[in-house]
C-alpha positions as CSV (number, residue, x, y, z in Angstrom):
1,M,-9.5,25.0,-62.8
2,S,-10.3,28.5,-61.7
3,E,-8.6,30.8,-64.2
4,S,-9.1,31.0,-68.0
5,F,-8.7,33.3,-70.9
6,Y,-8.8,33.2,-74.7
7,S,-5.7,32.8,-76.9
8,E,-5.8,34.5,-80.3
9,R,-2.7,32.6,-81.3
10,F,-4.2,29.2,-80.8
11,G,-7.9,30.2,-81.3
12,K,-8.8,28.4,-78.1
13,N,-9.6,29.0,-74.4
14,V,-6.7,28.6,-72.1
15,W,-7.3,27.0,-68.7
16,L,-4.9,27.0,-65.7
17,T,-4.9,24.1,-63.4
18,N,-4.8,24.7,-59.6
19,H,-1.3,23.4,-59.7
20,A,-0.3,26.0,-62.3
21,I,-1.9,28.8,-60.3
22,E,-0.1,27.7,-57.1
23,A,3.2,27.5,-59.1
24,M,2.6,31.1,-60.4
25,A,2.2,32.4,-56.9
26,K,5.3,30.6,-55.6
27,R,7.4,31.8,-58.6
28,K,5.9,35.3,-58.7
29,V,4.6,34.9,-62.3
30,T,1.7,37.1,-63.1
31,L,-1.4,36.3,-65.2
32,P,-0.4,39.0,-67.7
33,E,3.0,37.3,-68.0
34,V,1.3,33.9,-68.6
35,K,-0.8,35.5,-71.4
36,I,2.3,36.9,-73.0
37,L,4.0,33.5,-72.6
38,I,1.1,31.8,-74.4
39,E,0.7,34.4,-77.2
40,L,4.4,35.0,-77.9
41,G,6.4,32.1,-76.5
42,N,8.2,29.4,-78.5
43,Y,6.2,26.2,-78.7
44,K,7.9,22.8,-78.6
45,S,5.7,19.7,-79.0
46,V,6.8,16.8,-76.8
47,E,4.1,14.3,-77.8
48,K,0.9,14.6,-79.9
49,L,-1.0,16.6,-77.3
50,H,1.7,17.7,-74.9
51,G,4.3,20.4,-75.2
52,W,6.2,23.3,-73.7
53,I,5.8,27.0,-74.3
54,Y,8.7,29.1,-73.1
55,H,9.5,32.8,-73.3
56,S,12.2,35.1,-72.1
57,F,11.2,38.2,-70.0
58,P,14.2,40.5,-70.0
59,E,12.9,42.2,-66.8
60,R,12.9,38.9,-64.9
61,E,16.2,37.6,-63.5
62,D,14.9,34.0,-63.5
63,N,14.5,33.4,-67.3
64,L,13.2,31.3,-69.1
65,V,9.6,31.1,-68.0
66,C,8.0,27.9,-69.3
67,S,4.6,26.3,-69.2
68,A,3.9,22.6,-69.6
69,I,0.7,22.4,-71.6
70,V,-1.9,20.0,-73.1
71,N,-3.2,21.1,-76.5
72,E,-6.6,19.7,-77.1
73,K,-10.0,21.5,-77.5
74,A,-8.5,24.0,-75.1
75,I,-4.9,24.8,-74.0
76,I,-4.5,23.4,-70.5
77,I,-1.6,24.9,-68.5
78,K,-0.4,22.1,-66.2
79,A,2.6,23.8,-64.7
80,I,4.6,27.1,-64.7
81,M,8.4,26.9,-64.3
82,I,11.2,29.4,-64.1
83,R,14.9,29.1,-65.0
84,W,13.8,26.5,-67.6
85,Q,16.3,25.2,-70.1
86,L,15.5,23.8,-73.6
87,R,17.1,20.4,-74.1
């Protein structure tokens, strides 16, 4: 994992996996957008430690932007998706 930052919202470090970084580049999602996603996005828990964080960026035509995360001692961003739909 080569990128990280601190989340005030969660009070933890946030780590991006290489897969997430590659997905960001492919989908043209910037690190500042990921930081906004983590701090302001809606959180949906899927299992005890796994969940989704999603956020609408009005300036992007490919909303919603979503991240699959693991919420442990740090927030680990496993993937970044666009055009995501809540089910």
